[in-house]
C-alpha positions in Angstrom: 138.8 -44.4 31.8 138.7 -41.0 33.5 135.7 -39.9 35.4 134.5 -36.3 35.1 134.9 -34.5 38.5 131.8 -33.4 40.4 131.7 -29.6 40.4 131.2 -28.4 43.9 129.9 -24.9 44.1 131.2 -22.6 46.8 131.2 -18.9 47.7 134.6 -17.3 47.1 135.3 -16.3 50.7 138.3 -18.0 52.5 135.9 -19.6 55.0 133.5 -20.9 52.3 136.4 -22.3 50.2 137.8 -24.0 53.3 134.6 -25.7 54.2 133.7 -26.6 50.6 137.2 -27.9 50.2 136.6 -30.3 53.1 133.5 -31.6 51.4 135.2 -32.0 48.1 138.0 -34.0 49.8 135.4 -36.3 51.4 133.6 -36.8 48.1 136.9 -37.7 46.5 137.8 -40.1 49.3 134.4 -41.8 48.8 135.3 -42.6 45.2 134.3 -39.6 43.1 136.8 -36.9 42.0 135.6 -33.4 42.8 136.7 -29.8 42.1 135.6 -26.5 43.5 133.8 -23.9 41.4 133.6 -20.3 42.8 130.2 -18.6 42.6 130.0 -15.0 43.8 126.8 -14.1 45.7 125.2 -10.7 46.5 126.2 -11.1 50.2 129.8 -11.4 49.2 129.7 -8.3 47.0 127.9 -6.0 49.5 128.8 -4.6 52.9 125.2 -3.6 53.7 123.6 -5.1 56.9 122.2 -8.6 56.4 118.8 -7.4 57.5 118.7 -5.0 54.5 119.9 -7.6 52.0 117.3 -10.2 53.0 117.1 -13.9 53.7 119.1 -16.2 51.4 121.5 -13.5 50.3 124.5 -16.0 50.5 122.5 -18.9 49.0 120.5 -17.8 45.9 123.4 -17.5 43.4 124.7 -21.0 44.4 121.3 -22.4 44.0 120.8 -20.8 40.6 124.2 -22.1 39.4 123.1 -25.6 40.5 119.8 -25.4 38.7 121.5 -24.1 35.6 123.9 -27.0 35.6 127.0 -24.9 36.2 127.7 -26.9 39.3 126.6 -30.4 40.5 126.7 -29.9 44.2 126.3 -26.8 46.4 127.8 -26.4 49.9 126.0 -23.9 52.2 126.4 -22.8 55.7 123.2 -24.3 56.9 122.2 -21.2 59.0 122.1 -19.2 55.8 119.4 -21.3 54.1 115.9 -20.0 54.0 113.6 -22.3 56.0 111.3 -22.7 53.0 112.7 -25.5 50.7 113.4 -24.9 47.1 111.4 -27.6 45.1 114.1 -27.6 42.4 116.7 -28.9 44.7 117.2 -31.7 47.3 119.0 -31.2 50.6 120.9 -34.5 50.5 123.3 -34.4 53.4 124.1 -32.6 56.6 127.7 -33.6 57.6 128.9 -33.9 61.2 128.7 -30.4 62.7 131.6 -28.3 63.7 131.7 -26.4 67.1 128.3 -24.5 67.2 129.5 -22.0 69.8 130.3 -18.3 69.4 133.8 -17.1 69.9 135.0 -13.8 71.4 138.2 -12.3 69.9 139.2 -9.4 72.2 142.1 -7.1 72.7 144.9 -8.4 75.0 143.3 -11.8 75.0 140.5 -10.7 77.4 137.4 -12.8 78.2 134.0 -11.3 78.2 133.9 -10.8 81.9 137.1 -8.7 81.7 135.7 -6.2 79.3 134.4 -3.2 81.2 131.3 -1.1 80.6 131.6 1.0 77.5 133.7 -1.6 75.7 133.0 -1.6 71.9 132.0 -5.1 70.7 131.5 -5.7 67.0 128.8 -8.0 65.5 126.4 -7.9 62.6 124.1 -10.4 64.3 120.8 -9.2 66.0 120.9 -12.5 68.0 124.4 -11.8 69.4 123.5 -8.1 70.0 120.4 -9.0 72.0 122.3 -11.5 74.2 125.2 -9.2 74.8 122.9 -6.4 75.8 120.9 -8.8 78.1 124.0 -9.4 80.1 123.7 -5.9 81.5 127.4 -5.2 81.4 127.1 -1.9 79.6 128.8 -2.9 76.3 128.5 -0.7 73.2 127.4 -2.9 70.4 128.9 -1.9 67.0 127.3 -3.3 63.8 129.9 -4.7 61.4 130.1 -6.8 58.3 132.9 -8.5 56.5 135.0 -11.7 56.5 136.9 -13.1 59.5 140.1 -11.1 58.6 138.1 -7.9 58.4 136.3 -8.4 61.7 139.4 -9.5 63.7 141.4 -6.7 62.0 139.1 -4.1 63.7 140.3 -5.5 67.1 143.9 -5.6 66.1 143.8 -2.0 64.9 142.2 -0.8 68.1 138.9 0.3 66.4 137.0 -2.3 68.5 137.7 -3.9 71.9 136.3 -7.2 70.7 134.3 -9.0 68.0 132.0 -12.1 68.3 132.3 -14.6 65.4 131.4 -18.3 64.9 133.8 -20.7 66.5 133.2 -23.1 63.6 134.6 -20.6 61.1 137.8 -20.1 63.2 138.3 -23.8 63.5 137.8 -24.4 59.7 140.3 -21.7 59.0 142.8 -23.1 61.5 142.5 -19.9 63.6 140.7 -21.0 66.7 143.8 -20.0 68.8 142.9 -16.4 68.1 139.8 -16.7 70.2 140.0 -15.2 73.6 137.1 -17.3 74.8 134.6 -19.8 73.4 131.3 -18.6 74.8 129.2 -21.1 76.7 125.8 -21.6 75.1 124.3 -20.8 78.5 125.7 -17.3 78.0 125.3 -17.0 74.2 123.0 -19.4 72.5 124.1 -19.8 68.9 122.1 -19.3 65.7 119.9 -22.3 64.5 122.2 -24.7 62.6 125.4 -22.7 63.4 128.4 -24.8 62.6 126.5 -27.1 60.3 126.8 -27.4 56.5 124.0 -28.2 54.1 124.7 -30.1 50.9 122.3 -29.7 47.9 122.0 -31.3 44.5 119.3 -31.0 41.8 116.0 -32.7 42.5 115.7 -35.8 40.4 119.4 -36.6 40.4 118.8 -39.7 42.6 122.0 -41.5 42.0 124.1 -38.5 43.1 121.8 -37.9 46.0 122.2 -41.4 47.3 126.0 -41.2 46.9 126.2 -37.9 48.7 123.9 -39.0 51.5 125.9 -42.2 52.1 129.2 -40.3 52.0 128.4 -37.2 54.0 125.2 -37.3 56.0 125.2 -37.5 59.8 121.8 -38.5 61.3 122.5 -36.9 64.7 123.5 -33.6 63.2 120.6 -33.6 60.8 118.1 -34.2 63.7 119.6 -31.5 65.8 119.5 -28.8 63.2 116.1 -29.9 62.0 114.8 -29.1 65.6 116.6 -25.8 65.7 115.4 -24.6 62.3 111.9 -25.7 63.1 111.9 -22.9 65.7 112.7 -20.4 62.9 110.2 -21.9 60.5 107.3 -21.9 63.0 108.0 -18.3 64.0 108.4 -17.5 60.3 111.5 -15.6 61.1 114.8 -15.3 59.1 118.4 -15.0 60.0 117.9 -11.3 60.8 115.6 -12.1 63.8 117.2 -12.2 67.3 116.7 -15.9 67.7 119.0 -18.6 69.0 118.5 -22.3 69.2 120.7 -25.3 70.0 119.9 -29.0 70.2 122.1 -31.7 71.7 121.7 -35.4 71.4 121.6 -36.8 74.9 121.5 -40.4 76.2 118.6 -41.3 78.4 117.4 -44.4 80.3 114.0 -45.6 79.3 112.0 -48.8 80.1 111.2 -51.1 77.2 108.1 -53.2 76.7 109.7 -56.1 78.7 110.4 -53.8 81.7 114.2 -53.5 81.0 116.1 -50.3 81.2 117.6 -49.4 77.9 119.7 -46.4 76.7 118.1 -44.3 74.0 119.2 -41.1 72.2 117.0 -38.1 72.6 117.1 -34.5 71.5 117.4 -31.7 74.1 116.6 -28.3 72.6 116.9 -24.7 74.0 115.7 -21.6 72.2 115.7 -17.9 72.9 114.3 -14.8 71.2 115.2 -11.2 72.0 112.4 -8.7 72.7 112.1 -5.0 71.8 112.5 -4.2 75.5 115.8 -5.9 75.7 114.6 -9.0 77.6 115.2 -12.5 76.4 112.4 -15.1 76.1 113.6 -18.7 76.8 112.1 -22.1 76.2 113.5 -25.7 76.4 112.3 -29.2 75.9 113.2 -32.8 74.9 111.8 -35.3 72.4 112.6 -38.5 70.6 115.0 -38.2 67.6 112.3 -38.7 65.1 110.2 -35.9 66.5 112.8 -33.2 65.9 110.6 -30.9 63.8 107.7 -31.1 66.3 110.0 -30.3 69.2 111.2 -27.1 67.5 107.7 -26.1 66.6 106.4 -26.7 70.2 109.2 -24.5 71.6 108.4 -21.8 69.1 104.7 -21.9 70.2 105.9 -21.6 73.8 107.8 -18.5 72.9 104.7 -17.1 71.2 102.8 -17.6 74.4 105.4 -15.6 76.2 104.9 -12.7 73.9 107.1 -13.2 70.8 104.1 -12.3 68.5 104.9 -8.6 68.9 108.6 -8.9 67.9 110.1 -7.5 64.7 110.6 -10.2 61.9 108.0 -12.5 63.5 105.0 -11.7 61.4 102.7 -14.6 60.7 99.6 -15.0 62.7 99.5 -17.4 65.7 96.8 -19.5 64.1 98.7 -19.9 60.9 101.8 -21.1 62.8 99.9 -23.6 64.9 98.1 -25.0 61.8 101.4 -25.5 60.0 103.4 -26.8 62.9 101.8 -30.2 63.4 101.7 -29.5 67.2 98.5 -29.8 69.2 98.0 -27.2 71.9 
């Protein structure tokens, strides 16, 4: 007796198809046949800056197809999801994360330190722009949109000296060798949840949710990206805000009730936000794995204390954020 394949919704870009294809393969390996269904989004059809298109531009069409029953599962780049949940859907799995770093693709294979003042570096990300400018190396930041081929093509043609893209995308496309340099997070902190995928199904489809969670979910990745996105949610900022965050799971020695040293996993989180003056505000902290959301909220409040209230795209009042964060001052 044949089993109807699960329809896995994906954007039609080469990167989206590659990462959704990996998820479909894992679903099939876990015992359920799966097939890809392309769903075109506004973000795929427009070359306007993301800040103009709005939060969720790569997500809404996939979500509507899921609600309409046109697909059974949706695969998103987690960083594209709005921080506010959609009550019609359930985020059932966060698979093991790919490399969260940013990658530089530059002419003649140059690294960032070899690009001189006036070098034209392309990126459509306010976060990357803010951090590149903060290096004080005199780069000219050129706003660009488009898929990986389009962006790298601007370097190959000589239009730009370099572009900055996500390392995860290059790896999933089998093109990481084209990177001149993988940028250290100390130099370029990635976007919250960069490199991670989010798997959604319809709310109430409990059997499918359990299957997908058991087959795909990684607890450490979920905790890390929960902390990172809590920074965004507490600041009430979207993907167009110049915010970076990265959480790592680190092993730490602690003393148990019997006085014995035991090794426990904890979250270490760093966050930055770019200011209108070109400065970067930075915060960092650690917490237990089950306090991921509170850790992100506490770092966001620390950034607010430093002056993030006055930044573009960070609009909610401080009192509202504190009330909703669950963090005591």
